[in-house]
C-alpha positions, 0 to 999 in steps of 0.5 A: 894258557895266556888270557890273550890265547884263552879269549881267542879260543873262546871266540873261535868256539862262540863263533862255531856255535853261532855258525852251527845254530844258524845253519841249523836254523836254516836247515829247520827252515827249508825242511817244510815241504819234507814235513808236508810230504811226511804228514800227507797234508797241507795246512791252508788257510782261507777266510771262509767268508768271502764269496765266491772265493771261499764261503760256507755253502747250504750244506755247511761245506767250505766252497768256492774258487780258492777252496777248489784251487787249494784242493787242486793244488794239494793234489798236484802236491801228492797230499791231502788239503786241511782247509782252515778257516781263519779271520783275515786280521789273524791269517798272516800271523797263523802263517808265520806261527806255523799254524798254517803252511799257506794261505790262499786268500786273495792276498795281494802281491805288494812290496811291503808283503814281500818283505815278510812273506814269499808269494807264488805267481799270481793266480788272479788278477784284479783290482780295488773296487768300490761297491755302493748302494745301486741308487748311489752308483753315479756318485763315486767314479774316482777317488776324489769322489771318496772324499768325506764318505764313509768307507768300509775296508777290512782291518789291515788290508791293502784296501785300507792303506790304499784309501789312507794313500790316496784319498785321506779325507775319506772316513775309514771304517774298518771290519774284522769280517765281511758279512758286517761290512756289507750289512752296513752298506745295505742299511746305510751306515756307510757309503761304500766299500772297497773290495776286490772287483771280482768280489765286488761283481759277485756280490752285486749279483746276489744283493741287486740293491747294490752295485759296483761304482766306476772302474776299478782303482787299481790292478792287483795280483793275488798269490799264495803266501808262504813263510820266508826261507822255503825255497822248495815249497815255493818252487813246488806250489809254482810248478803246480800253479804252472801245471793247473794253468797249463791243463786249464784247471785254473781257467775252468774254476775261474770260469765256474765262479766268475764267468771269465778268466780272471787268472791272468 
């Protein structure tokens, strides 16, 4: 065998191995729905510290809109749900590392995130809202009013990015958890918090010394985050959401926790 023929043979063999590995990788990547069905459960991540979406109730049980949504979703998929309370700053990493099958945690659908994750159809529609002490409610109406203010945001959230993009003169304070952020607002360490409008309205009910200031700064839609390359799982999740919307389950859950339909 000549050297040139040997080289061509080796090249063809190498390409064949690479192609085979690629096809195997695609096959493995696309088998998550089957694995979930076989295991009989879907592992869903949520924070558990973000009422009314997910929180620990007085009995020590995870409760909230997204908890019940996750349970209903699993039922439609024909499996049980395993809820895993996970801090926000690690929840998407847990999805990427396959410790979670899905994230149901008010993950805003953005162009940047869609590069890394697949998203279901939106299941809530809300906006970015400033939460302040009630005595200061008239001080913040627009993004311009945040200039020079100490504003608390979740680390790595779309709220942090929005603030950087829209009011760079704000003094940004980042947090890994919501309780500390809310506490700092109430004792005056920060002037405002940027959070989901629905969460802001709910928090203001429980803490009457706080209030949502002005209108929401922007519209945002949240969807169930999944790893890329799982079209069968994405399709199954979307069909389940369609069913839950059609039979009124989504609306019922929304009205239970928000006294309004926030799902469209």
